[in-house]
C-alpha positions as CSV (number, residue, x, y, z in Angstrom):
1,M,13.3,3.9,-16.8
2,D,11.2,6.3,-18.9
3,A,13.0,9.6,-18.5
4,D,9.8,11.7,-18.7
5,Y,7.6,9.4,-16.7
6,G,8.3,10.9,-13.3
7,H,8.0,7.6,-11.5
8,K,10.7,5.5,-10.0
9,P,9.6,2.1,-8.7
10,V,11.2,1.5,-5.3
11,L,13.5,-1.5,-4.6
12,L,13.0,-2.6,-8.2
13,K,16.0,-4.9,-8.5
14,E,15.3,-6.4,-5.1
15,C,11.7,-7.2,-6.1
16,L,12.7,-8.8,-9.4
17,D,15.4,-10.9,-7.6
18,A,12.8,-11.9,-5.0
19,L,10.2,-13.0,-7.5
20,Q,12.6,-15.2,-9.4
21,I,10.6,-14.6,-12.6
22,K,10.2,-17.4,-15.0
23,P,9.5,-16.5,-18.7
24,D,6.4,-18.8,-18.8
25,G,5.2,-18.0,-15.3
26,V,2.0,-16.3,-14.0
27,Y,2.5,-13.1,-11.9
28,V,0.3,-10.7,-10.1
29,D,1.1,-7.0,-9.4
30,G,-1.6,-6.2,-6.9
31,T,-0.7,-2.5,-6.8
32,L,-0.1,-1.5,-10.4
33,G,0.4,2.3,-9.7
34,R,2.4,3.8,-12.6
35,A,3.5,0.3,-13.7
36,G,7.2,0.7,-12.9
37,H,7.4,-2.8,-11.4
38,S,4.9,-4.3,-13.9
39,L,6.9,-3.0,-16.9
40,E,10.0,-4.9,-15.7
41,I,8.0,-8.1,-14.9
42,A,6.3,-8.0,-18.3
43,R,9.7,-7.5,-20.1
44,R,10.9,-10.8,-18.6
45,L,7.9,-12.9,-19.8
46,T,7.6,-14.7,-23.0
47,T,4.7,-17.1,-22.8
48,G,3.9,-16.1,-19.3
49,R,1.2,-13.7,-18.0
50,L,1.0,-10.7,-15.7
51,I,-2.2,-9.8,-14.0
52,A,-2.1,-6.2,-12.7
53,L,-4.7,-4.7,-10.3
54,D,-5.4,-1.1,-9.3
55,R,-8.4,0.6,-7.7
56,D,-7.4,3.9,-9.5
57,E,-8.9,4.3,-13.0
58,T,-6.3,7.0,-13.7
59,A,-3.5,4.7,-12.9
60,L,-4.9,2.0,-15.1
61,A,-5.3,4.4,-18.1
62,A,-1.7,5.5,-17.8
63,A,-0.4,2.0,-17.3
64,R,-2.3,0.7,-20.3
65,E,-0.3,3.1,-22.5
66,R,3.0,2.3,-20.8
67,L,2.5,-1.5,-21.0
68,A,1.1,-1.4,-24.6
69,P,4.2,-3.1,-26.1
70,Y,3.5,-6.1,-23.9
71,S,-0.3,-6.1,-24.0
72,E,-0.5,-9.7,-25.2
73,R,0.9,-10.9,-21.9
74,V,-0.6,-8.3,-19.5
75,T,-4.2,-8.2,-18.1
76,L,-5.2,-5.0,-16.3
77,V,-8.0,-5.2,-13.8
78,H,-9.9,-2.3,-12.0
79,S,-10.2,-3.8,-8.5
80,N,-9.0,-3.5,-5.0
81,F,-6.3,-6.1,-4.0
82,S,-8.5,-7.4,-1.2
83,R,-10.6,-9.0,-4.0
84,L,-7.6,-10.9,-5.3
85,S,-9.3,-14.3,-5.1
86,A,-12.4,-13.2,-7.0
87,V,-10.3,-11.5,-9.7
88,L,-8.3,-14.7,-10.2
89,D,-11.5,-16.7,-10.3
90,D,-13.0,-14.4,-12.9
91,L,-9.8,-14.8,-15.1
92,G,-9.8,-18.6,-14.6
93,V,-6.4,-18.5,-13.0
94,A,-6.0,-21.2,-10.3
95,A,-2.6,-20.1,-8.9
96,A,0.3,-17.7,-9.6
97,D,4.1,-18.1,-9.5
98,G,4.7,-14.8,-7.8
99,M,2.9,-11.8,-6.4
100,L,4.1,-8.3,-5.7
101,F,2.3,-5.6,-3.6
102,D,3.8,-2.1,-3.3
103,L,1.7,-0.5,-0.6
104,G,2.9,3.1,-1.2
105,V,0.7,5.8,-2.7
106,S,2.0,6.4,-6.2
107,S,3.8,9.7,-6.6
108,P,1.5,11.0,-9.4
109,Q,-1.5,10.5,-7.1
110,L,0.1,12.7,-4.5
111,D,1.4,15.2,-7.1
112,D,-2.1,15.6,-8.7
113,A,-3.5,18.4,-6.5
114,S,-7.0,17.7,-7.6
115,R,-7.0,14.3,-5.9
116,G,-6.8,16.0,-2.4
117,F,-3.9,14.0,-1.0
118,S,-1.5,16.9,-0.6
119,Y,-1.2,19.3,2.3
120,K,0.9,21.6,0.1
121,Q,-1.6,22.4,-2.7
122,D,-5.2,23.5,-2.4
123,A,-7.9,21.1,-3.6
124,P,-11.2,19.7,-2.5
125,L,-10.7,17.2,0.4
126,D,-11.0,13.9,-1.3
127,M,-8.1,11.4,-0.8
128,R,-9.9,8.5,-2.5
129,M,-7.7,6.1,-4.4
130,D,-10.8,4.8,-6.2
131,A,-12.8,7.8,-7.3
132,A,-16.0,5.7,-7.2
133,A,-15.6,4.8,-3.5
134,P,-18.3,6.4,-1.3
135,L,-16.3,8.0,1.5
136,T,-14.2,11.1,1.0
137,A,-11.9,12.9,3.4
138,R,-14.3,15.8,3.4
139,E,-17.1,13.6,4.7
140,L,-14.9,12.0,7.3
141,V,-13.5,15.3,8.6
142,N,-16.9,16.9,8.8
143,A,-19.0,14.0,10.1
144,A,-16.8,11.8,12.4
145,S,-17.1,12.3,16.1
146,Y,-14.3,13.9,18.1
147,E,-13.4,10.5,19.5
148,D,-13.2,8.8,16.1
149,L,-11.1,11.6,14.7
150,R,-8.7,11.5,17.7
151,R,-8.4,7.7,17.3
152,I,-7.8,7.9,13.6
153,L,-5.1,10.5,14.0
154,W,-3.4,8.7,16.8
155,E,-3.6,5.1,15.5
156,Y,-3.0,5.7,11.7
157,G,-0.8,8.8,11.9
158,E,0.9,8.2,15.3
159,E,0.1,11.9,15.8
160,R,0.9,12.9,19.4
161,Y,-1.2,16.0,19.1
162,A,-4.3,14.1,18.0
163,P,-6.6,15.4,20.8
164,Q,-5.7,19.0,20.1
165,I,-6.2,18.6,16.3
166,A,-9.5,16.7,16.6
167,K,-10.8,19.4,19.0
168,A,-9.8,22.2,16.6
169,V,-11.5,20.3,13.7
170,C,-14.7,19.8,15.6
171,A,-14.8,23.5,16.6
172,A,-14.0,24.8,13.1
173,R,-16.7,22.7,11.4
174,E,-19.4,24.1,13.6
175,R,-18.8,27.5,12.0
176,R,-18.5,26.2,8.4
177,P,-17.7,22.9,6.7
178,I,-14.0,22.1,6.1
179,E,-13.8,21.8,2.3
180,T,-10.2,22.0,1.1
181,T,-6.8,20.6,1.8
182,L,-5.2,23.9,2.7
183,Q,-8.1,24.8,5.0
184,L,-7.5,21.6,6.9
185,A,-3.7,21.9,6.9
186,E,-4.0,25.4,8.4
187,L,-6.3,24.1,11.1
188,I,-3.8,21.4,12.0
189,R,-1.0,23.9,12.1
190,G,-3.0,26.2,14.4
191,A,-3.8,23.4,16.8
192,M,-0.1,22.4,17.4
193,P,2.3,23.9,19.9
194,A,5.2,26.1,18.7
195,K,7.8,23.4,19.3
196,A,6.0,21.0,17.0
197,L,6.0,23.6,14.2
198,R,9.8,23.8,14.4
199,E,10.1,20.1,13.4
200,K,11.6,19.3,10.0
201,Q,8.4,17.7,8.6
202,H,5.2,19.5,7.6
203,P,2.9,19.7,10.6
204,A,0.0,18.2,8.6
205,K,2.0,15.2,7.3
206,R,0.9,12.7,9.9
207,S,-2.7,13.8,10.0
208,F,-3.1,13.6,6.2
209,Q,-1.5,10.1,6.2
210,A,-4.0,9.0,8.9
211,L,-7.0,10.4,7.0
212,R,-5.8,8.8,3.8
213,I,-5.5,5.4,5.5
214,A,-9.0,5.7,7.0
215,V,-10.7,6.9,3.8
216,N,-9.2,4.0,1.8
217,D,-9.3,1.4,4.6
218,E,-5.7,0.6,3.8
219,L,-5.0,-1.5,6.9
220,G,-8.3,-3.3,6.9
221,E,-7.7,-4.6,3.4
222,L,-4.3,-6.0,4.1
223,P,-5.2,-9.2,6.0
224,P,-7.7,-10.5,3.3
225,M,-5.2,-9.7,0.6
226,L,-2.4,-11.5,2.3
227,D,-4.6,-14.5,3.0
228,A,-5.6,-14.7,-0.6
229,A,-2.1,-14.3,-1.8
230,E,-0.9,-17.2,0.3
231,A,-3.8,-19.4,-0.8
232,R,-3.4,-18.6,-4.5
233,L,0.4,-19.0,-4.8
234,K,1.8,-22.2,-6.4
235,S,4.2,-24.3,-4.3
236,G,7.6,-22.5,-4.5
237,G,5.8,-19.2,-5.5
238,R,7.1,-16.0,-4.0
239,L,5.2,-13.2,-2.3
240,A,6.9,-9.8,-2.1
241,V,5.4,-6.9,-0.1
242,I,6.7,-3.3,0.1
243,T,5.5,-1.2,3.1
244,F,6.1,2.4,3.8
245,H,5.1,2.9,7.4
246,S,5.2,1.0,10.6
247,L,1.5,0.2,10.8
248,E,1.5,-1.6,7.5
249,D,4.8,-3.3,8.2
250,R,3.5,-4.6,11.5
251,V,0.5,-6.3,9.8
252,V,2.6,-7.8,7.0
253,K,5.3,-9.0,9.3
254,Q,2.8,-10.7,11.7
255,K,0.9,-12.3,8.8
256,L,4.0,-13.7,7.2
257,K,5.2,-15.0,10.6
258,D,1.9,-16.8,11.0
259,F,2.1,-18.4,7.6
260,A,5.6,-19.6,8.4
261,T,4.7,-21.1,11.8
262,G,4.3,-24.8,12.2
263,C,3.3,-26.8,15.2
264,T,2.0,-24.7,18.1
265,C,1.7,-27.5,20.7
266,P,3.2,-26.9,24.1
267,P,6.8,-28.2,24.2
268,E,6.0,-30.8,26.8
269,F,3.6,-32.6,24.4
270,P,5.4,-35.8,23.2
271,V,3.7,-35.7,19.8
272,C,2.0,-32.9,17.8
273,V,-1.8,-32.9,18.2
274,C,-2.5,-29.5,16.4
275,G,-1.4,-30.8,13.0
276,R,-0.3,-27.4,12.0
277,T,2.5,-27.2,9.4
278,P,4.1,-24.0,7.9
279,R,2.4,-22.7,4.8
280,M,5.2,-20.4,3.8
281,R,8.9,-20.0,4.4
282,L,10.4,-16.6,5.2
283,V,12.9,-15.6,2.6
284,T,13.8,-12.4,4.4
285,R,14.1,-12.6,8.2
286,K,14.6,-8.8,8.2
287,P,13.1,-6.4,5.7
288,V,15.2,-5.4,2.7
289,T,15.7,-1.6,2.5
290,A,17.1,0.7,-0.2
291,G,20.8,1.0,-0.7
292,E,22.8,4.3,-0.8
293,A,22.5,4.7,-4.5
294,E,18.8,4.4,-4.6
295,L,18.4,6.7,-1.6
296,Q,20.4,9.4,-3.5
297,E,18.3,8.9,-6.6
298,N,14.9,8.4,-5.0
299,P,14.4,9.9,-1.5
300,R,10.9,8.3,-1.3
301,S,12.6,4.9,-1.0
302,R,14.0,5.8,2.5
303,S,10.9,4.4,4.3
304,A,10.4,1.4,2.1
305,K,10.7,-2.1,3.5
306,L,10.5,-5.3,1.4
307,R,9.4,-8.6,3.0
308,V,9.5,-11.8,1.0
309,A,8.0,-15.3,1.7
310,E,7.8,-18.5,-0.4
311,K,4.9,-20.9,-0.5
312,C,5.7,-24.3,0.9
């Protein structure tokens, strides 16, 4: 680990074990971030190739420097992972031996106040992972209807005070636009009852998560990514996905279960007529979580869940 890099990839050993990296294999890191996982994959390749995607140009620039010693075996691509099939087509890659997707927002994104992800530092309301994307958190907060705001906060943040917060936002923006992260965080705090403010976590945490998910369509892009990953893995190839909240994990768990399901005919049918066979085998029946040592070293890993499946 680079001592001064400020980034610890979660469940690193578990991911590397899951991928069963072959020195001559082709691997995809669909969420490059600060290249913690990619660096260790690249180190294990000789004649193989690593294709790493990220929608964040800042992340790509930092990773390019970090992965420079392995540049002959690494291809960096500015793209969203939902375009995985198109990216592989462009590179002339038919199939990969393994794919990894770490769905967490990288710590440097959160720590860079100017990106507008943090409720602790003041900045313009942005929250875009890709700075070229059209929708910002500012536009969402100031233009979405009360009902849409309430739904986003409830569904994506599991925020039980979603109605009160959405109502406060709608009232405040009639007086003046909501422009900054701290302005929004204070609005959220003011809309919540006293008992909620005594909770351990910051009162704006769930709402900011919800808005980030909505701005970046994080849940909407998961199914096409998972479909593409299954389709573009070689037989015996491994898919490893790390999630950080229950909504993502639910989507990933259901998709992998679908891939691993064979015949769906009613039990009373004497022979199979649906013709369905499993496309993947679940390597992990239950998600892999961080051990005590990693939890001590990297508290962010506490909510991480790794699920692994193998292409049939």
